[in-house]
N, C-alpha and C positions, 0 to 999 in steps of 0.2 A: 611649337608644341602640339600636340594634336587636342579634340575638344574633350577626349577621353582623360588626359592628361591634365586641363584644365580643371574639370569637375572634381578630379580626386580629392583636392584639400577641402571644398564643401561638403563630401560627402563623407570625411573624415571627421569634420567638425559635427555635421549631423548626428553621427553614429554615436561621438561622445555625450551629446545631449541627451539621446535616447539611453544611452546606458545609465548616465546620473539619473534619470525619470524613474528607469526598471529597478534600478538600488540593487538588491540581493539577488532578484531572479537573473542578472546577469553575470553574478560572482563567478561561476563556474567556468566561464569562457571567455576567452582572449579573442582580440580582434583577428578579423580574418580575410581572405581574398576573393574575388570571386566576380559574375557581370551575370545580370539578369536572375529571374526566380528560379531557383533550384540550381544554378550555377554557382563555382565556387566551393572551397570549404572552410571552415574555421574549427579553432582548435578549443578542445574541452577537457578540461582538468578531471582527470577521474583518480580512482583508488591505485589504477597502475602506472599514472602518469599523464602526460598529454598525448592526447588522441587525435588528430585531423579528420574531421568529419565533414561530408556536402553540407553545405549552409541547409538544404530542403531534403532530407532524405526520404525516398518515394517506397522502398522496399525493405521494411524493418521486420527483424523477426526479434521477439522476447522472450527470455527462457527463465520466468519466474512471475508469481500474481501482480506483485508490486510494479513489475515494467509493464504490464499488461494494462493494468489500472491506469498507469500514465499517460501510456500511448491511446487509450480508448477515452480518458478525460480530456485530450487534447484534439481527438477528432482524426486519429490517425488509426486505421485497419491494419494489424499485422498482417504479415503476409504467411507469418509462420510464429509459431506460440507452442511453450509445453503445457502439459496439463498435471493437475495435482497426482491424480492415479489412473488407472486403465479404466476404470468405468465411469467417471464422473464426467470426463470431457471438461470444456470450459465454464466457469462459472456462471450460475444461472441469474445472478444479479444484474449481469452484464447484456444489455439490449442484444436481440438476437442478431441484428443489421452491423452492430459494432464489431463482430468477430466474422460473419457472412466470410466464406471463402477463405477464411484464415485455416492454413495448412497445421496439423498436428505434427510438432517434431520431436515426441517422446515425452517423457516424465520430466518434472523438475529435478535437476540435479543428476540426470543422465539424458540428456538429449542426445538426439540421433544426428550426429555432426554431417553424415551423407545426406540426410534430408535436409539441412539448414544449407549445406551447400548448394544443392539442387535448385533451391529458391533464390541463389544469385541475389542475396542481400546486400544492400549499401549500408546497411549498420544494423548490428547488435547491442542490446542492452542487456543486461545481466548484473550480478554481483559476487562478490568474491566467496560469501558463504556457501554458494550453490557451486561455482564453475571457476574458481580461483586456478583449479589444476588442468582447466580446458584454456586458458586463456590465450596462450602461444598459437593454437591449433583455431583457434575462433578466429583471432587475430589474422590469421592467414586467408579467411574464408571473407571477412570485412572487418570494417574498422568496428571495433569492439569497447563499447562505454560501460565500465563497471563499477558500480558503487561498492564502498568498502563493506558494507552489510544491509541486512535487510531488514524489517518489522521497525522501529521504535526509531530511526531516523526516517522515516520514509517521506518528511516532507521535505526536508532538503536533498534525498534523493529525487524527487520530484522535480526540483531545481533542473537538478543535472540532466534528469532524461529531457525536460522541455529544450534545454539548451543544446542538447544533441538532437533532436528533433526539429529545430529552428522555431518554435513555437513559445518563445519568452512573453510575448504580450497575450497570448491566450492562456498561457499561465498564470499570469497575475490576475485575469478576470475569473479563473477557475478559482483562487485561492481565496479572493475576495467575496465572491458568491456561497463558499463553503463558510467562511468567517460568519457571513450576516445569516446563512441559515443556521448556525452554532446559535449565535445571539436570539435567535427566535425560540428554538428550542427552551434555552434557558428561561425566558421570558413565558413560555407556555407551562414551565415545570413551576412558576410561581415568583420567579426572579431569581436572584443568583442567591441571597440567604436562604430561601426553602429549598432551592435544588442542591444546596453545598449541604444542607442538613441531612436530604436523603442519602443515603449510606447503599451502596451498588456492590455488588461482587459479579465477576465472571468466572465461572466455572467450565473446564473442559474435561471431558473423559475423553481419555486417548487410550485406544487398543495397546497393549503390551507395555503401558508406563503409568506413572502415577495419576492422580488425578490432580490437575495444574488450577492452583486460585490465581487468578492473573494479577499480575502487580501495576506499578503504573506506568514503565518503562519496557511498553511494547504497543503496536498499532491500536488496539482497541484501549489501553490506558490512555492512550492520547485523546479519544474521542469522546472517550466519558468527561474527561478533564476540560475538553473544550465545550462541552454542555452544562458545563460549572457542576457535575453532580460529586457527590461525596465518596469517599472509599472507607471501608471498616481499616481497623486498626493492622489487621492479619496482614493487608497486603502490603506493608512495611518490611515483612519479613521476606519477602520474595528475593530471591537469592540474583544478585545484580540488577533487581528492580523488575525480573522478569514475571517469575511465577515464584510460589510458595507452593509445594507440591506435598500432597497427602494421599493416605490411603483411605478406605470406607470407614475404617475405624475412627478417624478424624475430622470426616467432613462436615461436623457441626462449627469447626473453626472456619467453615465459609460463611455463616450465617451474614444475615445482613437486612435492609429495610427491603429490599428487593435482589433479587437472582435471576440471572441470565446463564442460562447451560447450553452446551455444544458439545457433540459427539465427535471425534474423528476415527473412522475405522469401524469395526463391528461393535455394536453397543454392548452386546453379551459378554466380549471379552474384552471391553472398555471397561465393565463392572458396573455397568449402569442400572438394570434391574437387582442389584445386590444392595447398591450405594441408596438409591431411592426408595427401595422398599424397607429400609430400616427406622428403627426407632429412632436413631440421630438425626437421619435426613426427616423425618415426621415430625421432629419436637422443634425444629428451625422457626425462627419468627416468620421468615419468608415465606415458606411452606406453609404453616398455620394459617397466613394470612393472604394466602393465595397469591404473592407475589413472585412465583417463579416462572419462569419463562424460556421456553424452548427455541435456539435461535440457529440459525444456519451457520456452521462453523465455515464456511468456506468464502461466506458475508463477514461476518464477525472478527474471525482469526486471520483468515487467510487473503480477505480483499486487499489488506494493505493498500490502500488511494484516495484519492479525493471521491471518485464515483463511488464506492464502496463506504466511505465515512457518510454521503448525503442519506444512502439506505439507512444505514445505522442512526442517524440522527433523527430521520422518520420512524423509526421503530422505537426508539427511546420514547419519543413524543409520544406514539399512539399507547404504550404500555404504561407510560408512568405520569402524563399530564392528567390532573383533575378533569 
């Protein structure tokens, strides 16, 4: 028997010990094979079934903002990424060096598959919400790890992304750092009881759509919860927990102790001037007391990941801490 064969039982036992220590972070992945750094494959459980992926993929293409945030959080610079729209490029809250050299491969939900293929990726990260209908085509280009949805399940999705990227240990550190940061913000807000007593709303003005009062089951809702902040009763009217939609004539339903607002698209077409110039708006408690804050939509709503969440925690502390 060769030396490599004699070592395999020991390596398998060590792998079991590591899996037990990492717990949920390894739940998305089964055992694999390979030899040496970057070699071999492992199997990742995805929304589309099991997918074999290189243990340490080097050329990664990401097709949504959550996948981009996961890669950056884990120290991966994607070779390609989609963008939210034609004008804005990659999110500004990401450090420039984290996306330096990353190729623009089209808009989210409409990637240029030829551009993706030209990058010769060894992994594609995306989700069914955006690219379910392109799964077969993407899988012909490279192993494609697709989560079921984006937004609310972002923490579970991050674990899947980490497994696909071969970064389970780094993911565990990232989660621990975020949880510690959230506790620090809660303390800065006066502790759990005072933070919970502060009712906070997030309102998004959307071009060509209703005004959204964000509920609990979305990315920003989870960050507010992690910071220990309270929410007004109106958020429990949110459809599927996502958002409760109103027009300018019902904007007073968004009132809270503090109000954060973002805009997607053209402010005029999103009815921002009409709404914020109204008597209903000016009569709200948050407005009267000067506790309304404009925030970056691409960070607060579209960021969807631990790097974005850290930035939001910092902004919450800056705006709300005494």
